[in-house]
VEXMI-216184 format. One line per field, with one value per residue (C-alpha): residue number from 1; residue in three letters; x, y, z. Coordinates in steps of 0.2 Angstrom, whole numbers, padded with zeros to 4 digits. Layout:
BEGIN
pos: NUM / ...
code: ALA / ...
px: X / ...
py: Y / ...
pz: Z / ...
//
This chain:
BEGIN
pos: 1 / 2 / 3 / 4 / 5 / 6 / 7 / 8 / 9 / 10 / 11 / 12 / 13 / 14 / 15 / 16 / 17 / 18 / 19 / 20 / 21 / 22 / 23 / 24 / 25 / 26 / 27 / 28 / 29 / 30 / 31 / 32 / 33 / 34 / 35 / 36 / 37 / 38 / 39 / 40 / 41 / 42 / 43 / 44 / 45 / 46 / 47 / 48 / 49 / 50 / 51 / 52 / 53 / 54 / 55 / 56 / 57 / 58 / 59 / 60 / 61 / 62 / 63 / 64 / 65 / 66 / 67 / 68 / 69 / 70 / 71 / 72 / 73 / 74 / 75 / 76 / 77 / 78 / 79 / 80 / 81 / 82 / 83 / 84 / 85 / 86 / 87 / 88 / 89 / 90 / 91 / 92 / 93 / 94 / 95 / 96 / 97 / 98 / 99 / 100 / 101 / 102 / 103 / 104 / 105 / 106 / 107 / 108 / 109 / 110 / 111 / 112 / 113 / 114 / 115 / 116 / 117 / 118 / 119 / 120 / 121 / 122 / 123 / 124 / 125 / 126 / 127 / 128 / 129 / 130 / 131 / 132 / 133 / 134 / 135 / 136 / 137 / 138 / 139 / 140 / 141 / 142 / 143 / 144 / 145 / 146 / 147 / 148 / 149 / 150 / 151 / 152 / 153 / 154 / 155 / 156 / 157 / 158 / 159 / 160 / 161 / 162 / 163 / 164 / 165 / 166 / 167 / 168 / 169 / 170 / 171 / 172 / 173 / 174 / 175 / 176 / 177 / 178 / 179 / 180 / 181 / 182 / 183 / 184 / 185 / 186 / 187 / 188 / 189 / 190 / 191 / 192 / 193 / 194 / 195 / 196 / 197 / 198 / 199 / 200 / 201 / 202 / 203 / 204 / 205 / 206 / 207 / 208 / 209 / 210 / 211 / 212 / 213 / 214 / 215 / 216 / 217 / 218 / 219 / 220 / 221 / 222 / 223 / 224 / 225 / 226 / 227 / 228 / 229 / 230 / 231 / 232 / 233 / 234 / 235 / 236 / 237 / 238 / 239 / 240 / 241 / 242 / 243 / 244 / 245 / 246 / 247 / 248 / 249 / 250 / 251 / 252 / 253 / 254 / 255 / 256 / 257 / 258 / 259 / 260 / 261 / 262 / 263 / 264 / 265 / 266 / 267 / 268 / 269 / 270 / 271 / 272 / 273 / 274 / 275 / 276 / 277 / 278 / 279 / 280 / 281 / 282 / 283 / 284 / 285 / 286 / 287 / 288 / 289 / 290 / 291 / 292 / 293 / 294 / 295 / 296 / 297 / 298 / 299 / 300 / 301 / 302 / 303 / 304 / 305 / 306 / 307 / 308 / 309 / 310 / 311 / 312 / 313 / 314 / 315 / 316 / 317 / 318 / 319 / 320 / 321 / 322 / 323 / 324 / 325 / 326 / 327 / 328 / 329 / 330 / 331 / 332 / 333 / 334 / 335 / 336 / 337 / 338 / 339 / 340 / 341 / 342 / 343 / 344 / 345 / 346 / 347 / 348 / 349 / 350 / 351 / 352 / 353 / 354 / 355 / 356 / 357 / 358 / 359 / 360 / 361 / 362 / 363 / 364 / 365 / 366 / 367 / 368
code: MET / SER / ALA / GLU / ILE / LEU / LYS / LYS / THR / PRO / LEU / HIS / ASP / ILE / HIS / VAL / ALA / LEU / GLY / ALA / LYS / MET / VAL / PRO / PHE / ALA / GLY / PHE / GLU / MET / PRO / VAL / THR / TYR / PRO / THR / GLY / ILE / ASN / SER / GLU / HIS / ARG / ALA / VAL / ARG / GLU / ASP / VAL / GLY / VAL / PHE / ASP / VAL / SER / HIS / MET / GLY / GLU / PHE / GLU / ILE / THR / GLY / PRO / ASP / ARG / ASN / ALA / PHE / VAL / GLN / ARG / VAL / THR / CYS / ASN / ASP / VAL / SER / ALA / LEU / LYS / PRO / GLY / GLN / ALA / GLN / TYR / SER / GLY / ILE / LEU / THR / LYS / ASP / GLY / THR / PHE / VAL / ASP / ASP / CYS / LEU / VAL / TYR / ARG / PHE / GLU / ASP / LYS / LEU / MET / MET / VAL / VAL / ASN / ALA / SER / ASN / ILE / GLN / LYS / ASP / TRP / ASP / HIS / ILE / LEU / ASP / GLN / LYS / GLY / GLY / ILE / ASN / VAL / ARG / LEU / ARG / ASP / ILE / SER / ASP / GLU / THR / ALA / LEU / LEU / ALA / VAL / GLN / GLY / PRO / LYS / ALA / GLU / GLY / LEU / ILE / GLY / GLN / LEU / THR / SER / ILE / GLY / VAL / ALA / MET / ILE / PRO / TYR / TYR / HIS / PHE / SER / GLN / GLY / LYS / VAL / ALA / GLY / VAL / GLN / CYS / PHE / LEU / SER / ARG / THR / GLY / TYR / THR / GLY / GLU / ASP / GLY / PHE / VAL / LEU / TYR / CYS / ARG / ALA / GLY / ASP / ALA / GLU / LYS / LEU / TRP / HIS / ALA / LEU / VAL / GLY / ALA / GLY / ARG / ALA / GLU / PRO / VAL / GLY / LEU / GLY / ALA / ARG / ASP / THR / LEU / ARG / LEU / GLU / ALA / GLY / LEU / PRO / LEU / TYR / GLY / ASN / ASP / ILE / ASP / ASP / THR / THR / THR / PRO / TYR / GLU / ALA / GLY / LEU / SER / PHE / ILE / VAL / LYS / LEU / GLU / LYS / GLY / ALA / PRO / PHE / THR / GLY / LEU / GLU / THR / LEU / LYS / LYS / GLN / LYS / LEU / GLU / GLY / VAL / THR / ARG / LYS / LEU / VAL / GLY / PHE / LYS / VAL / THR / GLU / PRO / LYS / ALA / VAL / ALA / ARG / HIS / GLY / TYR / PRO / VAL / PHE / LEU / GLY / GLY / THR / GLN / VAL / ASP / ILE / VAL / ARG / SER / GLY / THR / VAL / THR / PRO / THR / VAL / ASN / GLY / ALA / ILE / GLY / THR / THR / TYR / LEU / PRO / ALA / ASP / ARG / ALA / ARG / PRO / GLY / THR / LYS / ILE / GLU / ILE / ASP / ILE / ARG / GLY / LYS / MET / ALA / THR / ALA / GLU / THR / ILE / LYS / MET / PRO / PHE / VAL / PRO / HIS / HIS / THR / LYS / LYS
px: 0015 / 0010 / 0015 / 0003 / -0007 / -0004 / -0018 / -0015 / -0020 / -0029 / -0013 / -0002 / 0001 / 0006 / 0020 / 0026 / 0027 / 0036 / 0050 / 0045 / 0053 / 0038 / 0038 / 0025 / 0018 / 0003 / -0004 / -0002 / 0011 / 0017 / 0030 / 0045 / 0054 / 0055 / 0070 / 0075 / 0078 / 0072 / 0082 / 0075 / 0057 / 0060 / 0067 / 0052 / 0040 / 0051 / 0054 / 0041 / 0027 / 0026 / 0012 / 0009 / -0002 / -0010 / -0025 / -0020 / -0027 / -0044 / -0060 / -0075 / -0091 / -0103 / -0121 / -0137 / -0144 / -0132 / -0116 / -0108 / -0112 / -0105 / -0089 / -0087 / -0087 / -0074 / -0062 / -0053 / -0054 / -0070 / -0081 / -0093 / -0080 / -0081 / -0092 / -0096 / -0081 / -0068 / -0057 / -0047 / -0033 / -0038 / -0035 / -0045 / -0040 / -0040 / -0048 / -0030 / -0029 / -0016 / -0018 / -0028 / -0024 / -0022 / -0035 / -0043 / -0061 / -0070 / -0087 / -0099 / -0117 / -0124 / -0110 / -0094 / -0079 / -0064 / -0047 / -0036 / -0020 / -0020 / -0012 / -0025 / -0041 / -0048 / -0043 / -0050 / -0066 / -0069 / -0064 / -0077 / -0090 / -0089 / -0094 / -0109 / -0122 / -0140 / -0134 / -0143 / -0129 / -0124 / -0106 / -0098 / -0080 / -0077 / -0058 / -0058 / -0069 / -0059 / -0043 / -0032 / -0018 / -0008 / -0002 / 0011 / 0024 / 0025 / 0018 / 0004 / -0009 / -0004 / -0004 / -0022 / -0028 / -0025 / -0035 / -0051 / -0064 / -0063 / -0056 / -0041 / -0032 / -0047 / -0047 / -0039 / -0028 / -0038 / -0053 / -0060 / -0071 / -0080 / -0080 / -0071 / -0052 / -0046 / -0064 / -0064 / -0077 / -0066 / -0066 / -0051 / -0043 / -0029 / -0020 / -0005 / 0009 / 0024 / 0025 / 0023 / 0007 / -0003 / -0019 / -0026 / -0038 / -0051 / -0060 / -0068 / -0055 / -0060 / -0055 / -0038 / -0028 / -0036 / -0032 / -0014 / -0010 / -0017 / -0006 / 0010 / 0023 / 0035 / 0032 / 0019 / 0022 / 0035 / 0029 / 0034 / 0035 / 0035 / 0053 / 0052 / 0035 / 0044 / 0059 / 0047 / 0035 / 0050 / 0058 / 0041 / 0040 / 0024 / 0021 / 0020 / 0008 / 0018 / 0034 / 0031 / 0014 / 0005 / -0006 / 0008 / 0009 / -0004 / -0007 / 0001 / 0017 / 0018 / 0016 / -0001 / -0011 / -0019 / -0030 / -0037 / -0052 / -0056 / -0069 / -0079 / -0095 / -0095 / -0087 / -0075 / -0065 / -0049 / -0056 / -0054 / -0036 / -0031 / -0039 / -0028 / -0012 / -0015 / -0017 / -0002 / 0009 / 0018 / 0033 / 0040 / 0039 / 0043 / 0059 / 0068 / 0087 / 0101 / 0116 / 0132 / 0144 / 0148 / 0141 / 0131 / 0113 / 0100 / 0086 / 0069 / 0072 / 0090 / 0092 / 0093 / 0103 / 0103 / 0118 / 0122 / 0104 / 0092 / 0077 / 0069 / 0072 / 0073 / 0055 / 0059 / 0076 / 0085 / 0095 / 0085 / 0089 / 0084 / 0092 / 0107 / 0110 / 0104 / 0089 / 0076 / 0064 / 0063 / 0054 / 0065 / 0060 / 0050 / 0063 / 0076 / 0065 / 0071 / 0083 / 0102 / 0101 / 0115 / 0110 / 0118 / 0112 / 0117 / 0120 / 0124 / 0135 / 0143 / 0138 / 0135 / 0131 / 0116 / 0108 / 0090 / 0084 / 0067 / 0055 / 0050 / 0067 / 0062 / 0049 / 0032 / 0026 / 0007 / -0004 / -0014
py: 0152 / 0150 / 0135 / 0121 / 0123 / 0107 / 0098 / 0093 / 0077 / 0079 / 0075 / 0088 / 0098 / 0083 / 0078 / 0096 / 0096 / 0079 / 0088 / 0078 / 0082 / 0087 / 0085 / 0087 / 0070 / 0066 / 0084 / 0083 / 0089 / 0073 / 0067 / 0058 / 0055 / 0059 / 0064 / 0046 / 0043 / 0031 / 0016 / 0017 / 0019 / 0004 / -0007 / -0002 / -0010 / -0025 / -0029 / -0019 / -0008 / 0008 / 0020 / 0028 / 0042 / 0037 / 0048 / 0055 / 0039 / 0040 / 0032 / 0029 / 0023 / 0013 / 0010 / 0005 / -0012 / -0014 / -0010 / -0027 / -0028 / -0011 / -0014 / -0031 / -0020 / -0008 / -0019 / -0035 / -0046 / -0055 / -0045 / -0060 / -0070 / -0057 / -0059 / -0044 / -0041 / -0046 / -0035 / -0039 / -0032 / -0027 / -0016 / -0003 / -0005 / 0003 / -0005 / -0011 / -0020 / -0008 / 0000 / 0016 / 0011 / -0003 / -0002 / -0012 / -0016 / -0018 / -0027 / -0021 / -0028 / -0013 / -0005 / -0007 / 0004 / 0006 / 0013 / 0021 / 0030 / 0048 / 0054 / 0046 / 0051 / 0062 / 0051 / 0036 / 0045 / 0051 / 0034 / 0025 / 0038 / 0036 / 0017 / 0020 / 0021 / 0017 / 0006 / 0009 / 0014 / 0029 / 0034 / 0046 / 0052 / 0051 / 0054 / 0071 / 0065 / 0049 / 0047 / 0031 / 0025 / 0010 / 0001 / -0011 / -0024 / -0039 / -0030 / -0021 / -0034 / -0032 / -0013 / -0012 / -0026 / -0016 / -0001 / -0011 / -0024 / -0030 / -0047 / -0042 / -0058 / -0067 / -0055 / -0065 / -0057 / -0046 / -0046 / -0032 / -0028 / -0013 / -0005 / 0007 / 0008 / 0020 / 0026 / 0031 / 0023 / 0014 / 0000 / -0011 / -0020 / -0033 / -0026 / -0015 / -0013 / -0018 / -0037 / -0037 / -0041 / -0026 / -0016 / -0001 / 0009 / 0020 / 0033 / 0050 / 0064 / 0073 / 0058 / 0055 / 0065 / 0055 / 0039 / 0044 / 0049 / 0033 / 0023 / 0033 / 0037 / 0030 / 0011 / 0011 / 0014 / 0024 / 0036 / 0031 / 0042 / 0040 / 0036 / 0020 / 0016 / 0015 / 0004 / -0008 / -0011 / -0013 / -0026 / -0035 / -0034 / -0024 / -0013 / 0006 / 0014 / 0026 / 0016 / -0003 / -0002 / 0012 / 0014 / 0005 / -0011 / -0025 / -0036 / -0051 / -0042 / -0035 / -0053 / -0049 / -0062 / -0067 / -0051 / -0055 / -0066 / -0069 / -0082 / -0072 / -0072 / -0053 / -0043 / -0030 / -0016 / -0024 / -0041 / -0045 / -0038 / -0049 / -0064 / -0062 / -0059 / -0074 / -0085 / -0078 / -0075 / -0059 / -0052 / -0044 / -0047 / -0037 / -0043 / -0039 / -0036 / -0033 / -0021 / -0031 / -0017 / -0008 / 0009 / 0010 / 0014 / 0011 / 0024 / 0026 / 0031 / 0025 / 0016 / -0003 / -0013 / -0032 / -0037 / -0019 / -0014 / -0004 / -0014 / -0003 / 0009 / 0006 / 0006 / 0006 / 0007 / 0012 / 0005 / -0004 / -0008 / -0026 / -0031 / -0020 / -0017 / -0008 / -0017 / -0012 / -0018 / -0017 / -0025 / -0038 / -0048 / -0063 / -0076 / -0068 / -0063 / -0076 / -0076 / -0075 / -0064 / -0051 / -0033 / -0016 / 0000 / 0017 / 0026 / 0044 / 0040 / 0025 / 0007 / -0004 / -0022 / -0030 / -0048 / -0052 / -0061 / -0068 / -0057 / -0053 / -0048 / -0050 / -0064 / -0059 / -0060 / -0057 / -0067 / -0080
pz: -0051 / -0033 / -0024 / -0022 / -0006 / 0004 / 0013 / 0031 / 0040 / 0057 / 0066 / 0057 / 0073 / 0083 / 0070 / 0070 / 0089 / 0089 / 0078 / 0062 / 0046 / 0035 / 0016 / 0002 / -0002 / -0013 / -0010 / 0009 / 0021 / 0029 / 0041 / 0032 / 0048 / 0067 / 0077 / 0080 / 0062 / 0049 / 0055 / 0072 / 0066 / 0054 / 0068 / 0079 / 0067 / 0064 / 0082 / 0093 / 0087 / 0077 / 0072 / 0055 / 0051 / 0035 / 0036 / 0018 / 0010 / 0001 / 0006 / -0005 / 0003 / -0008 / -0003 / -0011 / -0018 / -0032 / -0022 / -0024 / -0042 / -0045 / -0036 / -0045 / -0061 / -0056 / -0047 / -0053 / -0038 / -0033 / -0021 / -0020 / -0010 / 0004 / 0019 / 0030 / 0041 / 0027 / 0016 / 0000 / -0010 / -0027 / -0043 / -0052 / -0070 / -0086 / -0102 / -0106 / -0090 / -0082 / -0065 / -0062 / -0044 / -0032 / -0018 / -0003 / -0003 / 0014 / 0015 / 0029 / 0031 / 0023 / 0013 / 0004 / 0006 / -0006 / 0001 / -0012 / -0014 / -0008 / -0025 / -0035 / -0026 / -0039 / -0053 / -0045 / -0041 / -0059 / -0066 / -0055 / -0057 / -0076 / -0074 / -0064 / -0078 / -0072 / -0058 / -0041 / -0029 / -0019 / -0019 / -0006 / -0005 / 0014 / 0013 / 0022 / 0037 / 0039 / 0049 / 0048 / 0060 / 0055 / 0071 / 0065 / 0072 / 0083 / 0098 / 0089 / 0095 / 0113 / 0113 / 0105 / 0116 / 0132 / 0125 / 0119 / 0123 / 0105 / 0104 / 0093 / 0095 / 0086 / 0071 / 0056 / 0043 / 0031 / 0043 / 0053 / 0068 / 0075 / 0092 / 0103 / 0105 / 0119 / 0120 / 0101 / 0089 / 0076 / 0064 / 0066 / 0051 / 0052 / 0037 / 0034 / 0022 / 0031 / 0031 / 0049 / 0060 / 0064 / 0062 / 0053 / 0063 / 0054 / 0065 / 0062 / 0059 / 0075 / 0085 / 0078 / 0091 / 0106 / 0097 / 0093 / 0111 / 0118 / 0106 / 0105 / 0118 / 0130 / 0134 / 0119 / 0101 / 0092 / 0078 / 0061 / 0045 / 0026 / 0025 / 0035 / 0028 / 0011 / 0017 / 0026 / 0011 / -0001 / 0010 / 0011 / -0008 / -0008 / -0024 / -0023 / -0036 / -0046 / -0045 / -0046 / -0054 / -0064 / -0080 / -0091 / -0080 / -0078 / -0062 / -0071 / -0076 / -0057 / -0050 / -0043 / -0053 / -0036 / -0037 / -0055 / -0055 / -0073 / -0069 / -0056 / -0067 / -0069 / -0082 / -0075 / -0084 / -0092 / -0092 / -0111 / -0111 / -0096 / -0103 / -0119 / -0108 / -0098 / -0113 / -0122 / -0107 / -0101 / -0110 / -0094 / -0075 / -0060 / -0051 / -0035 / -0035 / -0023 / -0028 / -0027 / -0027 / -0010 / -0007 / -0023 / -0021 / -0035 / -0034 / -0043 / -0061 / -0063 / -0080 / -0079 / -0092 / -0097 / -0108 / -0112 / -0117 / -0107 / -0102 / -0089 / -0075 / -0056 / -0050 / -0031 / -0024 / -0008 / 0006 / 0020 / 0038 / 0039 / 0023 / 0027 / 0009 / -0007 / -0014 / -0027 / -0041 / -0060 / -0075 / -0085 / -0100 / -0094 / -0099 / -0088 / -0074 / -0062 / -0047 / -0051 / -0067 / -0068 / -0072 / -0072 / -0066 / -0072 / -0055 / -0060 / -0075 / -0067 / -0070 / -0055 / -0055 / -0046 / -0045 / -0045 / -0030 / -0024 / -0016 / -0002 / 0003 / 0021 / 0026 / 0031 / 0049 / 0046 / 0056 / 0045
//
């Protein structure tokens, strides 16, 4: 068997030149950390500003007269609540109400855009296309021609503000604006997956290097890899597809009921199952935990026990710099899914104790 040929983002050569440790991730060769290390990169985002290359993410553009109705059908949040210039977090669901993927939906004057996880681009595309029927829309997968830079941290607004005439301070959370940043045509969205204030800049793939060089460097932003992206999103209690949510979990079980709009006036895939689940209640819920034994780290896939019986596995788990301890997530029976429940985790044959705590592990500092 030949090794899988990994795709590269438009910024690949820059990461290599910076001495990044490159790893396979979602079919791409991606930087997991730069020479300063995960802790330094993590702290840059919490205290200053960091930039992530997230160009591996997928983007689908939906145009045509029925575009809003179509995206209403294939996602569980309410697209009609969006005005042009707004975005929402949503889910693409199976008929069983479980996640095909989580996504962002952006509403422009003349189109919608869905942003999906890199590992799910083909699966999501096929799933969405299957639901097109006779509806009058045009779908384009623009993933390869689109680059994304996430500029995250308390000093993100100040950094971008120096490089653009867009009034970045006036962009509310989950809104976006279009214009030039450092001479590059972008749209600039006040979103991110770190729990900090910040923006995601979408531009043409060919313009990504120019934008990167304007943002990253001494006195500007520190480059941040996938390692710190994971510690930041876990501290913020934000789910990762493939770990915390997947095609066996529903939004209600994952604590994401706010993205499900049962009464939006439009049927969507998974609606009937979720109506039933809301009525009957869930049997399990996603919880956060902190390992209470020193030097024990609970990682993804380790078995989780409650009262001597295995109830799940660790969904996400690592040591994170701001918490300064080993934290993670798992699913527990609904009647035990509250802070203070004692659980045990099988860490390579040794049982370690942990206690459930309220998420997020670190308060959000997103701008409302």
